[in-house]
N, C-alpha and C positions, 0 to 999 in steps of 0.2 A: 393532388399532392402525391407522388414517389418520393420513399428513404431507401437509402440504400440497409443492408445487415450493420455495417459500421456504425451507422447514425442512430441506430436503430437502440445500440449497443451501448454507444458514448449518452444518448439521451437516457436511456434508464437507468446509467448510474446516474447522471445528473437530476434525474427524477426522483430516484431512491433515495439522495442525498437530501433535497428538499422535502421530500413528502414522506419519507421513512416506505418499510416495504410494503404498506397497503397499498402502494403506488403501482405493484407489481402484479398486476391483476392484468390479462388482457383489455377490457375493457374500459379500464382507467386507463392503461398506456396509449390508448388508439385515442381517445378523447381528448388528452393531454397533447398528443402530437399530430393531432386533426387531421387522423388519418382511419380508413375505413379497416375491420378487420380483415380482408382480405390481403391488405398491405401485408399482416402480420403473420399471415401463415401463407405468404408467400415464401417467409425465410423459416421461419419456425411450428413445427407439427402442434405443438402446444405450449402452456405457461413454463412446463418444467423443462424443455428443450429452449425455452428461450434462459429460463432462469440458471442452467445448466452454461450454454454461451456467454451468458452475462457473468458468470463465474469465472469463464476463461477468459475473456476478453481482459477484467480487471485485471489476473494475475499475468497476463500479457502485456499489459501496459504499464503499470505501475509496479510490475516487479523483473517482468523476463528483459522487457526491453532498457527499462535503466540499468539494470546488469549489461546489459549488453553495449549499452553506448559508451559506458565505463572501463570496459572489455581494454581498448585502444591506449587508455593510461598506463605507462611502465610503473610510473613512482606512485606507490602503494598512497603513499601522503596527501599527493596530488588527486589521484583518486578518490581518497575519503574527503577530500575538502570540496569535491565535484559532486559528491554525494549525497553532502551536506547543502549543499546551494540547491541541487535539485529536491532537498526535501522541505527547502525554506519555499521554494515554488511552488510547490504543489498544492491542490486543491486539493485537503486530505478531507473531508466532508462523503465524500461517496466510501470513502472507506471507515470512518465511524459510523454509518449505517448501516456498510456491512457488518462489522463487530455486531454492533447490537443487532441486526437480523439474526446472527448465528448463533446467540442465547437461545434463539425460538424455532431455530430450523436446523435440524443435524446435518443439512446437506451443504448448509451454506458455515455451519461451523467447523464442517471438516474443509472447504475450502478456503477458510483464514487461514487453518491450520498448518495446511498446504504453503499458502501463503509465507507466515509467519515461518517456517521450517526454511524455505528456500533463501528468505533475506536471511538467516541465522547461520545457514552455512553460509552463504555470501559474507556474512561480517564478520564471521569466526574465521574463513580465510584473509580477509581485509585485517584484520587485526593481527593476525600472526604475520603476516608480511614487513608489517607496520613496527614490529614489537623485535621479530626475530627469533621470534620463540611460541611455543603453542601450550605451555601448562596453563594458561590462565586465560586463553586467547577467547576461550569458548563461554566464560563467565563475563569476559571483558562486552564481548560481543552482546551479551542477554543482558547485562546492564543496557548497555547505550540503546539496546530496541528496546526495553521495559521503560527509559527515559523517552524515546521516541513515542507509543503507544501510552503511555503516560498522560502526556502532554497532549494527544489530542483528545483523549479523556476528560480536560479537565478545561477545556475549550475558552471561553475569554478568561477565564482566571490565571494562562500565561499568556500573554502580548508575544506576539511574533518575533519582537525586540528581546524577550527575554529567553524567549527560548534560542536565541542563537547565543546568549548569553549564557545561557545554562550548558550547550552543547561546547561551546568552548571550558568553558571551569570543568565539564566532565571528564575531555581530553585534556587537557592540564593534570588533574588530578590521574586518571590512568597514565599517561607519560613519566608523571613522578613516581608511581608507583612500580611502573615497569621499571623506571631507572634505577631503584630501590632498592630492585627484589635482588635475590643471589641469582 
């Protein structure tokens, strides 16, 4: 069976989510995907090349493409709602696995930090547009992002319904803070 580069990468993220970073070894990946090492080496020079592409793929799929998909929406409130819907529907297990892996691998930690920065920059600009001011936009964006990352790490302690309710409550609190600020 021949698989494409994208299939290698999407499967790599899925396997990472299911088995952790130990699965990101050439032998283990090939065994899980039921392909030969030749298939791996057709696309990737070595394990590090695969890891680098895997991290770039994650950034592209779970950050850049999400932001791009929202760019056609003129109303920042509609964009914010659409972003929340994307998060609610997303499989966040690969992201959680990458964050855990980042505690052991400086290269992965750097990629996670790059994703976090790109997302925070986007959220800050979105909050600025929604609020019509910028003095607290970065702090509000960090608060919302901390909620996102925190809910991931809490796992089953926070249901999807509770997460959505918490999002709504956080949004209402932020709006109240903005409306009450000078």
